[in-house]
N, C-alpha and C positions, 0 to 999 in steps of 0.2 A: 180499791174497796169502793163499793157503790151499792146503795139500797134502792133497788129498782121498785120493788114491792114485796111486802111480807103479808102473809095471811094468817089468821087464827080462825076459830070457829065462826065467829059473827063479824069479824072486822077485817079491813085491808088497811095496811099502813104504806102510804106512798109518798114520794117526794111532792112538795107543792108545786103548783104551776102558776103560770101568770094569770090564768083565769080564777084563782083562789083569793084575789085581793079582798072581796068581801068578807069571806070566812076569816081570813087573817085579822082583819079589822076587829070583827065581832068577837073572835076569840081573845085577842089581846085586850079588848075592852072588858069582856064579861069575866074572864079567867085572871087577868093580871092587873085590871083595873087602870089600863093606860087609855087615856082620852087623848088619841093622837090624831092628827090630821092625815087626810088621805095620802098627801105627799110623804109624810113620815112612814106610814103603813107600806106605801110603794117602795121606799128605799130599803125598808126591812126586808120586804119580799125579794127584791131585786138582789140584796146582799145573800140572802138565803140560797136563791137559785144559783147565784155565781159560786157559793161555797161548795154545793155539790159537785160542780165541774172542776173547780180548782183543787179541792182537797183530793178528789179521784185521781187528777193528773200528777199529783205529788205523792201518790200511793199512801196517803194518810187516812186515819180513821174518818168515818163519814160523820164527823161533827156537825150536826144540823137538826132542825126542826123537821118533822114529817106530819103530814095530814092523817088523821085517823077517820075512815069513812065506813059505813054500814055496807057489808058485803051485799046484803038485800036492800037494793034501791040506791045505794051510794050516798047517803045523807052524811054530811060533815058532822062529826061529833066532838072533835077536839084534835089534840096534837100530843106527840110523844118526841123525844129527842135524845140525841147523845151529845154530851157537852163535856168539855175538859173541866174538872173539878179539883180544887186544892182543899186538902182535907189535913188537919192539924191531929195526925194520929196520937202522938204524944200526950196531948191534952186529953183526948177522947179516952186513952186507956189509963188515966189517972195522974199522969206526970204534968203537973200545971206548969212546970218551968220549960217543959218541951213545947215550944209553941211553933216549931219548924213544920212547913206545910209539904205535903207529898201530892204530886199530881197523880190524878185518878181518872178513869173513864167514867163519867157520870150519866145516869139516866134522869129524865124528867118526864112528866105527864101533866096534863091538864084536860079536862073534859068540860064541855059547856053545861052550864047549869041543869038544863032540862034532861040531859042524858046521864046524870049522876046516879049513884046507888043502883046501878044495873051490872057492876062488874066489868065495865069497858076499860077502866084505867088500869085494873090488874091484868086483864087480857092483853090489851096493847102493850103494856110495860113487859109482860111475860114474853110475849113474841119478840120484842126488841132484846130482852135479856137472852133469850135463847139464840138469837143472831150473834149477839156479841160473843157468846161462849162457843157455839158451833161453828159458825163461819168466819169470825174474826180471830177465833182462839184467844180471846181476851183472857188473862189471868183471873181478874177480877173485876167487879163493877160496884159502884156505889150510888146512892140517892141521897139527897139532903133536903131537909124541910125545917120548919119552926117548931118549937115545942107544941104549940096551940093546934098545929094542923095534924089532929088525930086521924083524919081519914087518909091522908098520905102515909102516916106512920102504920096504919093497918094494911095498906097496900104493900108496903115494904115487908111486913110480916108474912102476908099472903104469898109474896114472891120467894119466900125462905131467906129472907135477909136477917142478918143479925143487927140489932139496934145499938147505937152507941150515943150517948149524950154528952153534949159538950158542956163542960162545967162554967163556961162563960156565956154571957148573951151575944157575943159577936164572934163572927158574923152572923146576922140574923138568919140567913138562908142555911147556915150550918149548925143549928143548935141540936139537930137530931140527924145522925148519919146511919143509913142502912148500908150494910156491907154483905156482898155475896161473891164467894170464890167459885170458880169454874169446877164443877164435879169431875171434870176430866183432869184437872191439875193434879201434880205430885207433891 
């Protein structure tokens, strides 16, 4: 399994390349607040590039970050990705005593500040969700966020995800979980 390129109406989702170091550093700083050195960003990019190859060689899902660029002009707008995600379904469904975690295929997205509020996150995440369901034949997918990240919750809703709220504050990244089942599933 490998993602060479996905396209939506306005965007192209592609693997990062060695030439994307500047975009990666800026993205990680402006979206995730990481103030990291050039060397740290290079290590992250190298790890990402290696993961494309190694996961494909193992026949595993393409868990990785991918660049989101404008089809018209190729400008870098952000990143989407597929990540392994642990979800406490029992707690989310109201059983506070069931804290067991279930591994799931997770989506993430992040858009540079100047490109937000234009629908790019929804469009890119939607293309990736379509890939998961149509190409990978994934049974389901999730996305996670914090309670105060209303923008990500709205994107989850636009993607048709059902939202679950974690009754506890931890883990912080899993306070709200969006869930989507493959419409082709039985």
